[in-house]
C-alpha angles and dihedrals in degrees: 000000000000120000120234090249092053091049090051090050092054092045093054113093118237114269112278096010098096096040089049092051091046091050092049091049091050091050090051092045092055093048094045091045089059092048091049091052092049094044094048092057093064090067111011089082094049097078091043093055096096090053091045091051092051095043098048098028093236122172121241093254091046090051091057089057092056085073099034095049088063100042097043097045088047095047095040096052100036091094091055089047090054091051091047090057092053094049103036101029124275098243092051092050091044092056092045091052093049090050093051092047092049093049091049091050090053091050091048092054091054094046115134099177138040095246090052093053091044090054091047091051091051089049089050088054090052092052092048091049091053096046102033102070092044090052093059093038091052089059090054092051099037100049136045137192117343091357089060091049090051092047092048091050092054092043090050091048091055092044093051099040097038094086095052093041087054089057091056094043092045091052093049095047094045093048099041104034122000140290090265090072093066082073101033091055089072095058102075092041092049092049091049092050092048090054098043100042097069090047100051110019117080116228116245126230114277113235122205113247149125132252118247096219094162091055092047093049097047094045095047097045090042091055091045090053091048094051092044089053092054094046091047091049090053093056104029105023136253094281095057112123095230090048092055093044091051093052092046092049091048092051092050095046096045091048089049089049091056091047091051092049092055092052110037119090095230110025122189086231109044097206091208086073085077093051092088107077096213093048092048089049091051091052092050092044091056092050094049097044092049091045088061100038103044092057089047090065092052097050097037089054089054091049092052095047105031100035106026094033097234117164121234095266094043091049091050092049089051088070093054095093088055091051093050093047092049093048093048092051094047091052089051096050097079089060092048098048098071091050103041107015129229101287100059091048093049090048092051091049094051091047092053092049089050093052091047093052093046088053091051090051088069091065119131140170089271095054122115133206099252097045102037110022111027097060095049091046091053091050093049092046089053093045095047091047092053096045108050104061098045090051092050090047093051090052100044098039093062102050129078117249093255090062099042090099093054092044094048091046090053091047092054091043088059090053099048099032088048090050093049095044093043092049090052092050092049092048088054092050091046093050094048094047093045093052090048091051092047092052090062094055121097115267118263136046116347125231122229089254091055091049089052090049092054092047095049093046089056092045093050090054091048091051089050089055088048089054090052089056089050093049089054090050090051091052091051091050091051101043109021104042115074122222109253135160113268 
């Protein structure tokens, strides 16, 4: 029979094992906390938009830019943020980005005018662009082997579920307190991350280099012009002068961006990252999937509130099954990868998202939550949960450590630029379909039922466009990504 002292001896961890595990968990918690804060802000504001519009007297077109200012600044400057981490040290850049994001959130909560909030949202996007690439790159440099797979699975879970969690949090804060708190909620978390990061995250080696400011400027402004063109086309038509000028400017700037990247010594987008077919396919897959799914959140939120009459909290809670399904699938992926590999899992994820969006495209003014929204949300939660980690793994496993910052920056650029561009395309489709539906109604004042009919006709068309993006992502998964062991 063992003595108490012997039992205590066996129960005590070996020296260094528990502190090492605790340290690793704290490193991961800081990195994931930053990703959660960034991911939440893509959607936490969405449910608060009606209250923001009423409180700050913002026009409908101005309200759309409250979302786009964040996503496009974030997506447009991510590449520069990735390069900054390589040159200046990833921990240093990570902390700086979190500080900028936290300050911008505080300013956004105190906004008293539309222009003020718009500027704060753009500044939030800048902070996210600085911190985001370093967050993913720090996983690549802080963890190895199975620990890296575990860290990536948790990181991917937060990335994938952050948008839907933001819906729930935004609804609760808007209902229980005020819209300002969708910004203030970031402040204590940002301060905590800024304090913990220097203590627990090891600084990476600084690599000499130069910043490709011309590439960053042309890519960001080019994307802004492209998105503005789509939004303008949705409200004023494809023949509108400003619409045509925006598309022309976008074409010139994006072509100039590609020309710059082929000539500068240290481009923000090393074009050789696209030389590997599987890696290029993973980048494109991310862009297409997010183009379809980000817009889905926006329009499904409108359906729940404007057509079904859900309140902000109820609408946010309606996304909870999707969040739980996505989280469960992401946690399962590490066990599936050794058996099936990354490609089959990515293909399955894209297929599930496609089916979910095609189901949503059948929506009408007579649809209900259980029959027309819950099923598609579960499918898309499952598909998104299966897709994100394999794509990240394909990208990061095939680049040397010195280029992990650029690769991770480009991966996240695909996510947020895809979300911004896809949302703009879907808004255009929605506007065109809604106008067409309204033209077929009898002249005179419209009833509430007619308004709902117009809205759902536009939404059904937008979901169809989302499904087209997902079908393209599925094709890329099938034909561009090679089958390799995980």
